[in-house]
All heavy atoms as a GROMACS GRO file, in nm:
protein
  451
    1MET      N    1   1.848   0.201   0.776
    1MET     CA    2   1.733   0.169   0.696
    1MET      C    3   1.652   0.069   0.770
    1MET      O    4   1.710  -0.028   0.825
    1MET     CB    5   1.784   0.120   0.564
    1MET     CG    6   1.683   0.109   0.458
    1MET     SD    7   1.686   0.266   0.365
    1MET     CE    8   1.544   0.255   0.275
    2SER      N    9   1.527   0.082   0.764
    2SER     CA   10   1.435  -0.021   0.832
    2SER      C   11   1.398  -0.141   0.740
    2SER      O   12   1.430  -0.133   0.624
    2SER     CB   13   1.298   0.050   0.882
    2SER     OG   14   1.237   0.098   0.772
    3GLU      N   15   1.337  -0.233   0.800
    3GLU     CA   16   1.290  -0.345   0.718
    3GLU      C   17   1.182  -0.305   0.635
    3GLU      O   18   1.134  -0.199   0.642
    3GLU     CB   19   1.244  -0.463   0.818
    3GLU     CG   20   1.368  -0.522   0.893
    3GLU     CD   21   1.316  -0.643   0.974
    3GLU    OE1   22   1.221  -0.713   0.931
    3GLU    OE2   23   1.370  -0.666   1.076
    4ARG      N   24   1.144  -0.392   0.542
    4ARG     CA   25   1.038  -0.362   0.438
    4ARG      C   26   0.904  -0.328   0.524
    4ARG      O   27   0.876  -0.375   0.623
    4ARG     CB   28   1.011  -0.472   0.344
    4ARG     CG   29   0.956  -0.590   0.411
    4ARG     CD   30   0.933  -0.697   0.306
    4ARG     NE   31   0.903  -0.825   0.361
    4ARG     CZ   32   0.890  -0.939   0.312
    4ARG    NH1   33   0.904  -0.948   0.183
    4ARG    NH2   34   0.853  -1.046   0.364
    5ALA      N   35   0.830  -0.237   0.455
    5ALA     CA   36   0.702  -0.201   0.514
    5ALA      C   37   0.595  -0.304   0.483
    5ALA      O   38   0.597  -0.354   0.370
    5ALA     CB   39   0.661  -0.059   0.466
    6ALA      N   40   0.512  -0.332   0.566
    6ALA     CA   41   0.409  -0.440   0.545
    6ALA      C   42   0.268  -0.362   0.544
    6ALA      O   43   0.243  -0.275   0.613
    6ALA     CB   44   0.410  -0.531   0.653
    7PRO      N   45   0.192  -0.408   0.445
    7PRO     CA   46   0.056  -0.348   0.453
    7PRO      C   47  -0.034  -0.397   0.570
    7PRO      O   48  -0.005  -0.502   0.627
    7PRO     CB   49  -0.005  -0.413   0.311
    7PRO     CG   50   0.066  -0.547   0.300
    7PRO     CD   51   0.212  -0.520   0.350
    8PHE      N   52  -0.115  -0.314   0.615
    8PHE     CA   53  -0.192  -0.336   0.733
    8PHE      C   54  -0.324  -0.415   0.694
    8PHE      O   55  -0.378  -0.491   0.782
    8PHE     CB   56  -0.239  -0.208   0.806
    8PHE     CG   57  -0.119  -0.141   0.866
    8PHE    CD1   58  -0.081  -0.018   0.805
    8PHE    CD2   59  -0.052  -0.189   0.972
    8PHE    CE1   60   0.024   0.048   0.858
    8PHE    CE2   61   0.053  -0.116   1.013
    8PHE     CZ   62   0.096  -0.007   0.964
    9TYR      N   63  -0.374  -0.405   0.583
    9TYR     CA   64  -0.498  -0.477   0.540
    9TYR      C   65  -0.491  -0.509   0.390
    9TYR      O   66  -0.427  -0.445   0.321
    9TYR     CB   67  -0.618  -0.401   0.585
    9TYR     CG   68  -0.624  -0.260   0.525
    9TYR    CD1   69  -0.673  -0.240   0.412
    9TYR    CD2   70  -0.579  -0.154   0.600
    9TYR    CE1   71  -0.676  -0.109   0.347
    9TYR    CE2   72  -0.572  -0.028   0.542
    9TYR     CZ   73  -0.629  -0.003   0.421
    9TYR     OH   74  -0.629   0.123   0.375
   10CYS      N   75  -0.574  -0.601   0.344
   10CYS     CA   76  -0.588  -0.639   0.214
   10CYS      C   77  -0.655  -0.528   0.134
   10CYS      O   78  -0.767  -0.478   0.176
   10CYS     CB   79  -0.671  -0.768   0.199
   10CYS     SG   80  -0.699  -0.824   0.026
   11PRO      N   81  -0.606  -0.487   0.016
   11PRO     CA   82  -0.676  -0.376  -0.062
   11PRO      C   83  -0.806  -0.426  -0.121
   11PRO      O   84  -0.883  -0.337  -0.176
   11PRO     CB   85  -0.573  -0.342  -0.161
   11PRO     CG   86  -0.484  -0.466  -0.186
   11PRO     CD   87  -0.478  -0.525  -0.040
   12TYR      N   88  -0.827  -0.559  -0.122
   12TYR     CA   89  -0.952  -0.600  -0.195
   12TYR      C   90  -1.069  -0.637  -0.086
   12TYR      O   91  -1.180  -0.588  -0.108
   12TYR     CB   92  -0.919  -0.735  -0.263
   12TYR     CG   93  -0.821  -0.707  -0.378
   12TYR    CD1   94  -0.691  -0.735  -0.363
   12TYR    CD2   95  -0.866  -0.656  -0.498
   12TYR    CE1   96  -0.595  -0.719  -0.465
   12TYR    CE2   97  -0.773  -0.635  -0.603
   12TYR     CZ   98  -0.644  -0.666  -0.581
   12TYR     OH   99  -0.554  -0.638  -0.681
   13CYS      N  100  -1.031  -0.695   0.023
   13CYS     CA  101  -1.135  -0.737   0.116
   13CYS      C  102  -1.127  -0.661   0.253
   13CYS      O  103  -1.214  -0.668   0.330
   13CYS     CB  104  -1.148  -0.885   0.140
   13CYS     SG  105  -1.004  -0.955   0.242
   14GLY      N  106  -1.009  -0.602   0.278
   14GLY     CA  107  -0.992  -0.527   0.403
   14GLY      C  108  -0.951  -0.610   0.518
   14GLY      O  109  -0.932  -0.558   0.633
   15ASP      N  110  -0.938  -0.747   0.508
   15ASP     CA  111  -0.895  -0.827   0.612
   15ASP      C  112  -0.747  -0.815   0.642
   15ASP      O  113  -0.673  -0.756   0.572
   15ASP     CB  114  -0.919  -0.971   0.576
   15ASP     CG  115  -0.923  -1.060   0.697
   15ASP    OD1  116  -1.037  -1.084   0.749
   15ASP    OD2  117  -0.818  -1.116   0.730
   16GLU      N  118  -0.710  -0.844   0.759
   16GLU     CA  119  -0.573  -0.824   0.818
   16GLU      C  120  -0.487  -0.961   0.814
   16GLU      O  121  -0.371  -0.947   0.861
   16GLU     CB  122  -0.567  -0.761   0.960
   16GLU     CG  123  -0.647  -0.634   0.959
   16GLU     CD  124  -0.649  -0.571   1.087
   16GLU    OE1  125  -0.613  -0.638   1.192
   16GLU    OE2  126  -0.707  -0.455   1.116
   17ASP      N  127  -0.538  -1.059   0.759
   17ASP     CA  128  -0.470  -1.190   0.762
   17ASP      C  129  -0.379  -1.195   0.637
   17ASP      O  130  -0.413  -1.264   0.537
   17ASP     CB  131  -0.568  -1.302   0.766
   17ASP     CG  132  -0.495  -1.437   0.795
   17ASP    OD1  133  -0.377  -1.442   0.822
   17ASP    OD2  134  -0.563  -1.542   0.804
   18LEU      N  135  -0.262  -1.124   0.638
   18LEU     CA  136  -0.168  -1.114   0.531
   18LEU      C  137  -0.048  -1.192   0.550
   18LEU      O  138   0.004  -1.193   0.670
   18LEU     CB  139  -0.146  -0.976   0.484
   18LEU     CG  140  -0.269  -0.886   0.458
   18LEU    CD1  141  -0.212  -0.747   0.433
   18LEU    CD2  142  -0.338  -0.940   0.336
   19ARG      N  143   0.010  -1.257   0.455
   19ARG     CA  144   0.131  -1.319   0.463
   19ARG      C  145   0.225  -1.283   0.342
   19ARG      O  146   0.174  -1.265   0.233
   19ARG     CB  147   0.112  -1.474   0.462
   19ARG     CG  148   0.042  -1.522   0.592
   19ARG     CD  149   0.028  -1.671   0.590
   19ARG     NE  150  -0.025  -1.720   0.712
   19ARG     CZ  151  -0.161  -1.720   0.738
   19ARG    NH1  152  -0.253  -1.683   0.649
   19ARG    NH2  153  -0.203  -1.759   0.846
   20PRO      N  154   0.358  -1.275   0.351
   20PRO     CA  155   0.448  -1.250   0.257
   20PRO      C  156   0.429  -1.370   0.140
   20PRO      O  157   0.427  -1.486   0.183
   20PRO     CB  158   0.592  -1.242   0.300
   20PRO     CG  159   0.566  -1.214   0.444
   20PRO     CD  160   0.437  -1.278   0.486
   21SER      N  161   0.437  -1.328   0.016
   21SER     CA  162   0.429  -1.438  -0.089
   21SER      C  163   0.562  -1.483  -0.133
   21SER      O  164   0.657  -1.408  -0.117
   21SER     CB  165   0.346  -1.380  -0.200
   21SER     OG  166   0.340  -1.471  -0.310
   22GLU      N  167   0.561  -1.593  -0.190
   22GLU     CA  168   0.690  -1.651  -0.234
   22GLU      C  169   0.719  -1.592  -0.375
   22GLU      O  170   0.824  -1.622  -0.441
   22GLU     CB  171   0.687  -1.807  -0.245
   22GLU     CG  172   0.676  -1.870  -0.108
   22GLU     CD  173   0.664  -2.016  -0.106
   22GLU    OE1  174   0.677  -2.074  -0.221
   22GLU    OE2  175   0.661  -2.071  -0.004
   23GLN      N  176   0.627  -1.514  -0.428
   23GLN     CA  177   0.640  -1.465  -0.570
   23GLN      C  178   0.749  -1.357  -0.585
   23GLN      O  179   0.790  -1.320  -0.689
   23GLN     CB  180   0.508  -1.413  -0.617
   23GLN     CG  181   0.402  -1.512  -0.632
   23GLN     CD  182   0.431  -1.616  -0.735
   23GLN    OE1  183   0.481  -1.586  -0.843
   23GLN    NE2  184   0.406  -1.746  -0.704
   24GLY      N  185   0.797  -1.299  -0.475
   24GLY     CA  186   0.903  -1.210  -0.480
   24GLY      C  187   0.886  -1.083  -0.385
   24GLY      O  188   0.792  -1.080  -0.307
   25HIS      N  189   0.968  -0.986  -0.402
   25HIS     CA  190   0.970  -0.868  -0.314
   25HIS      C  191   0.845  -0.789  -0.338
   25HIS      O  192   0.809  -0.762  -0.449
   25HIS     CB  193   1.094  -0.780  -0.349
   25HIS     CG  194   1.102  -0.658  -0.264
   25HIS    ND1  195   1.139  -0.664  -0.131
   25HIS    CD2  196   1.082  -0.536  -0.292
   25HIS    CE1  197   1.143  -0.541  -0.083
   25HIS    NE2  198   1.102  -0.461  -0.181
   26GLY      N  199   0.777  -0.753  -0.228
   26GLY     CA  200   0.659  -0.676  -0.222
   26GLY      C  201   0.536  -0.755  -0.258
   26GLY      O  202   0.421  -0.698  -0.266
   27ALA      N  203   0.536  -0.884  -0.258
   27ALA     CA  204   0.420  -0.967  -0.299
   27ALA      C  205   0.353  -1.017  -0.168
   27ALA      O  206   0.436  -1.068  -0.076
   27ALA     CB  207   0.457  -1.080  -0.387
   28TRP      N  208   0.227  -1.014  -0.153
   28TRP     CA  209   0.162  -1.051  -0.037
   28TRP      C  210   0.033  -1.137  -0.071
   28TRP      O  211  -0.016  -1.125  -0.188
   28TRP     CB  212   0.108  -0.933   0.039
   28TRP     CG  213   0.218  -0.850   0.095
   28TRP    CD1  214   0.287  -0.748   0.033
   28TRP    CD2  215   0.273  -0.854   0.223
   28TRP    NE1  216   0.388  -0.711   0.110
   28TRP    CE2  217   0.377  -0.767   0.233
   28TRP    CE3  218   0.248  -0.939   0.326
   28TRP    CZ2  219   0.462  -0.755   0.343
   28TRP    CZ3  220   0.332  -0.924   0.443
   28TRP    CH2  221   0.428  -0.834   0.450
   29GLU      N  222  -0.003  -1.226   0.013
   29GLU     CA  223  -0.117  -1.304   0.000
   29GLU      C  224  -0.224  -1.293   0.110
   29GLU      O  225  -0.180  -1.270   0.220
   29GLU     CB  226  -0.079  -1.450   0.004
   29GLU     CG  227   0.016  -1.495  -0.112
   29GLU     CD  228   0.067  -1.643  -0.095
   29GLU    OE1  229   0.040  -1.712   0.003
   29GLU    OE2  230   0.138  -1.684  -0.187
   30CYS      N  231  -0.352  -1.277   0.077
   30CYS     CA  232  -0.451  -1.259   0.176
   30CYS      C  233  -0.520  -1.397   0.197
   30CYS      O  234  -0.576  -1.459   0.108
   30CYS     CB  235  -0.555  -1.162   0.134
   30CYS     SG  236  -0.697  -1.142   0.243
   31ALA      N  237  -0.519  -1.445   0.321
   31ALA     CA  238  -0.580  -1.577   0.346
   31ALA      C  239  -0.726  -1.567   0.352
   31ALA      O  240  -0.800  -1.664   0.335
   31ALA     CB  241  -0.533  -1.630   0.484
   32ALA      N  242  -0.785  -1.451   0.374
   32ALA     CA  243  -0.929  -1.438   0.379
   32ALA      C  244  -0.998  -1.444   0.247
   32ALA      O  245  -1.100  -1.512   0.234
   32ALA     CB  246  -0.973  -1.300   0.449
   33CYS      N  247  -0.946  -1.369   0.150
   33CYS     CA  248  -1.007  -1.373   0.014
   33CYS      C  249  -0.924  -1.447  -0.097
   33CYS      O  250  -0.972  -1.458  -0.202
   33CYS     CB  251  -1.041  -1.233  -0.031
   33CYS     SG  252  -0.879  -1.130  -0.075
   34ASN      N  253  -0.812  -1.506  -0.048
   34ASN     CA  254  -0.734  -1.592  -0.140
   34ASN      C  255  -0.677  -1.519  -0.263
   34ASN      O  256  -0.670  -1.569  -0.360
   34ASN     CB  257  -0.822  -1.716  -0.177
   34ASN     CG  258  -0.727  -1.832  -0.212
   34ASN    OD1  259  -0.623  -1.846  -0.160
   34ASN    ND2  260  -0.766  -1.911  -0.307
   35ARG      N  261  -0.650  -1.393  -0.234
   35ARG     CA  262  -0.591  -1.313  -0.346
   35ARG      C  263  -0.448  -1.287  -0.322
   35ARG      O  264  -0.409  -1.278  -0.202
   35ARG     CB  265  -0.667  -1.178  -0.362
   35ARG     CG  266  -0.802  -1.191  -0.420
   35ARG     CD  267  -0.864  -1.059  -0.440
   35ARG     NE  268  -0.984  -1.063  -0.526
   35ARG     CZ  269  -1.108  -1.035  -0.474
   35ARG    NH1  270  -1.116  -0.987  -0.348
   35ARG    NH2  271  -1.212  -1.036  -0.545
   36ALA      N  272  -0.370  -1.266  -0.427
   36ALA     CA  273  -0.237  -1.216  -0.416
   36ALA      C  274  -0.216  -1.086  -0.476
   36ALA      O  275  -0.285  -1.063  -0.582
   36ALA     CB  276  -0.143  -1.319  -0.474
   37PHE      N  277  -0.137  -1.002  -0.418
   37PHE     CA  278  -0.113  -0.872  -0.472
   37PHE      C  279   0.029  -0.828  -0.450
   37PHE      O  280   0.102  -0.886  -0.368
   37PHE     CB  281  -0.214  -0.766  -0.422
   37PHE     CG  282  -0.209  -0.752  -0.274
   37PHE    CD1  283  -0.134  -0.654  -0.210
   37PHE    CD2  284  -0.280  -0.835  -0.185
   37PHE    CE1  285  -0.131  -0.643  -0.070
   37PHE    CE2  286  -0.279  -0.822  -0.056
   37PHE     CZ  287  -0.200  -0.723   0.011
   38GLN      N  288   0.073  -0.729  -0.519
   38GLN     CA  289   0.215  -0.680  -0.508
   38GLN      C  290   0.214  -0.526  -0.484
   38GLN      O  291   0.142  -0.456  -0.550
   38GLN     CB  292   0.297  -0.718  -0.632
   38GLN     CG  293   0.438  -0.690  -0.618
   38GLN     CD  294   0.521  -0.742  -0.729
   38GLN    OE1  295   0.473  -0.776  -0.829
   38GLN    NE2  296   0.651  -0.764  -0.709
   39LEU      N  297   0.293  -0.482  -0.389
   39LEU     CA  298   0.309  -0.342  -0.372
   39LEU      C  299   0.443  -0.288  -0.417
   39LEU      O  300   0.542  -0.361  -0.408
   39LEU     CB  301   0.304  -0.318  -0.214
   39LEU     CG  302   0.176  -0.367  -0.147
   39LEU    CD1  303   0.191  -0.336   0.003
   39LEU    CD2  304   0.053  -0.290  -0.196
   40LYS      N  305   0.445  -0.169  -0.468
   40LYS     CA  306   0.571  -0.115  -0.521
   40LYS      C  307   0.570   0.036  -0.498
   40LYS      O  308   0.475   0.104  -0.528
   40LYS     CB  309   0.580  -0.143  -0.672
   40LYS     CG  310   0.702  -0.091  -0.743
   40LYS     CD  311   0.710  -0.130  -0.885
   40LYS     CE  312   0.828  -0.070  -0.948
   40LYS     NZ  313   0.832  -0.100  -1.096
   41PHE      N  314   0.681   0.086  -0.441
   41PHE     CA  315   0.698   0.229  -0.422
   41PHE      C  316   0.751   0.291  -0.537
   41PHE      O  317   0.859   0.250  -0.597
   41PHE     CB  318   0.800   0.246  -0.300
   41PHE     CG  319   0.828   0.396  -0.274
   41PHE    CD1  320   0.727   0.480  -0.217
   41PHE    CD2  321   0.947   0.451  -0.300
   41PHE    CE1  322   0.760   0.613  -0.194
   41PHE    CE2  323   0.976   0.575  -0.283
   41PHE     CZ  324   0.880   0.663  -0.214
   42LEU      N  325   0.686   0.394  -0.600
   42LEU     CA  326   0.719   0.446  -0.730
   42LEU      C  327   0.819   0.566  -0.704
   42LEU      O  328   0.892   0.594  -0.798
   42LEU     CB  329   0.600   0.491  -0.799
   42LEU     CG  330   0.502   0.376  -0.846
   42LEU    CD1  331   0.378   0.440  -0.920
   42LEU    CD2  332   0.569   0.278  -0.931
   43GLY      N  333   0.806   0.643  -0.593
   43GLY     CA  334   0.885   0.747  -0.570
   43GLY      C  335   0.818   0.873  -0.516
   43GLY      O  336   0.693   0.862  -0.496
   44LEU      N  337   0.885   0.978  -0.488
   44LEU     CA  338   0.827   1.096  -0.434
   44LEU      C  339   0.780   1.201  -0.556
   44LEU      O  340   0.849   1.201  -0.656
   44LEU     CB  341   0.928   1.174  -0.344
   44LEU     CG  342   0.961   1.097  -0.226
   44LEU    CD1  343   1.069   1.174  -0.151
   44LEU    CD2  344   0.844   1.077  -0.136
   45LEU      N  345   0.675   1.259  -0.543
   45LEU     CA  346   0.632   1.360  -0.639
   45LEU      C  347   0.712   1.483  -0.620
   45LEU      O  348   0.724   1.536  -0.508
   45LEU     CB  349   0.482   1.390  -0.617
   45LEU     CG  350   0.391   1.265  -0.635
   45LEU    CD1  351   0.248   1.307  -0.596
   45LEU    CD2  352   0.397   1.208  -0.772
   46ALA      N  353   0.768   1.546  -0.728
   46ALA     CA  354   0.840   1.662  -0.730
   46ALA      C  355   0.758   1.782  -0.690
   46ALA      O  356   0.798   1.875  -0.629
   46ALA     CB  357   0.907   1.682  -0.861
   47ARG      N  358   0.617   1.780  -0.732
   47ARG     CA  359   0.547   1.898  -0.707
   47ARG      C  360   0.481   1.913  -0.569
   47ARG      O  361   0.438   2.016  -0.532
   47ARG     CB  362   0.434   1.900  -0.813
   47ARG     CG  363   0.328   1.781  -0.796
   47ARG     CD  364   0.227   1.792  -0.909
   47ARG     NE  365   0.125   1.694  -0.884
   47ARG     CZ  366   0.128   1.570  -0.934
   47ARG    NH1  367   0.223   1.536  -1.009
   47ARG    NH2  368   0.026   1.488  -0.907
   48GLY      N  369   0.480   1.804  -0.496
   48GLY     CA  370   0.425   1.812  -0.365
   48GLY      C  371   0.273   1.808  -0.357
   48GLY      O  372   0.212   1.778  -0.460
   49LEU      N  373   0.212   1.844  -0.249
   49LEU     CA  374   0.061   1.848  -0.245
   49LEU      C  375   0.012   1.988  -0.276
   49LEU      O  376   0.068   2.082  -0.225
   49LEU     CB  377   0.016   1.802  -0.097
   49LEU     CG  378   0.038   1.664  -0.059
   49LEU    CD1  379  -0.003   1.643   0.084
   49LEU    CD2  380  -0.033   1.564  -0.151
   50LYS      N  381  -0.098   1.991  -0.339
   50LYS     CA  382  -0.166   2.120  -0.371
   50LYS      C  383  -0.276   2.139  -0.272
   50LYS      O  384  -0.349   2.038  -0.254
   50LYS     CB  385  -0.208   2.131  -0.512
   50LYS     CG  386  -0.088   2.129  -0.613
   50LYS     CD  387  -0.154   2.143  -0.754
   50LYS     CE  388  -0.045   2.140  -0.856
   50LYS     NZ  389  -0.091   2.163  -0.995
   51HIS      N  390  -0.300   2.259  -0.222
   51HIS     CA  391  -0.410   2.283  -0.131
   51HIS      C  392  -0.503   2.380  -0.199
   51HIS      O  393  -0.471   2.475  -0.268
   51HIS     CB  394  -0.362   2.347   0.005
   51HIS     CG  395  -0.283   2.252   0.082
   51HIS    ND1  396  -0.274   2.120   0.063
   51HIS    CD2  397  -0.188   2.283   0.182
   51HIS    CE1  398  -0.197   2.066   0.157
   51HIS    NE2  399  -0.141   2.158   0.226
   52SER      N  400  -0.639   2.360  -0.174
   52SER     CA  401  -0.735   2.454  -0.227
   52SER      C  402  -0.723   2.576  -0.143
   52SER      O  403  -0.691   2.586  -0.027
   52SER     CB  404  -0.883   2.383  -0.220
   52SER     OG  405  -0.915   2.375  -0.074
   53GLU      N  406  -0.774   2.684  -0.198
   53GLU     CA  407  -0.770   2.813  -0.129
   53GLU      C  408  -0.871   2.828  -0.016
   53GLU      O  409  -0.854   2.882   0.089
   53GLU     CB  410  -0.798   2.925  -0.221
   53GLU     CG  411  -0.690   2.948  -0.327
   53GLU     CD  412  -0.714   3.055  -0.435
   53GLU    OE1  413  -0.797   3.140  -0.394
   53GLU    OE2  414  -0.648   3.060  -0.529
   54ALA      N  415  -0.984   2.762  -0.021
   54ALA     CA  416  -1.093   2.776   0.069
   54ALA      C  417  -1.068   2.697   0.205
   54ALA      O  418  -1.061   2.761   0.307
   54ALA     CB  419  -1.228   2.733   0.008
   55GLY      N  420  -1.051   2.564   0.191
   55GLY     CA  421  -1.056   2.487   0.305
   55GLY      C  422  -0.910   2.431   0.348
   55GLY      O  423  -0.888   2.378   0.458
   56GLY      N  424  -0.818   2.448   0.267
   56GLY     CA  425  -0.684   2.396   0.294
   56GLY      C  426  -0.670   2.243   0.282
   56GLY      O  427  -0.571   2.189   0.321
   57GLU      N  428  -0.772   2.185   0.225
   57GLU     CA  429  -0.768   2.039   0.205
   57GLU      C  430  -0.701   2.007   0.070
   57GLU      O  431  -0.705   2.082  -0.018
   57GLU     CB  432  -0.907   1.985   0.189
   57GLU     CG  433  -0.995   1.998   0.320
   57GLU     CD  434  -0.946   1.912   0.432
   57GLU    OE1  435  -0.900   1.794   0.399
   57GLU    OE2  436  -0.943   1.949   0.553
   58PRO      N  437  -0.623   1.892   0.072
   58PRO     CA  438  -0.554   1.854  -0.048
   58PRO      C  439  -0.663   1.831  -0.161
   58PRO      O  440  -0.770   1.786  -0.147
   58PRO     CB  441  -0.484   1.723  -0.029
   58PRO     CG  442  -0.472   1.720   0.128
   58PRO     CD  443  -0.592   1.811   0.184
   59ILE      N  444  -0.620   1.872  -0.284
   59ILE     CA  445  -0.711   1.853  -0.406
   59ILE      C  446  -0.694   1.714  -0.465
   59ILE      O  447  -0.582   1.661  -0.466
   59ILE     CB  448  -0.675   1.957  -0.511
   59ILE    CG1  449  -0.710   2.095  -0.454
   59ILE    CG2  450  -0.764   1.936  -0.632
   59ILE    CD1  451  -0.667   2.206  -0.548
   0.00000   0.00000   0.00000
């Protein structure tokens, strides 16, 4: 098993200056916009991805 995955950028401002937060597992702080957020993996979808008939792009 690998170490925890880290986000590449802030979901609010897009900056890359992120640090793990002391708030707990999956919590991150953005130094650029001064926001804190938490990421959580919910699980895999049983149904998978559906593709449209025309272009093969996910719906």
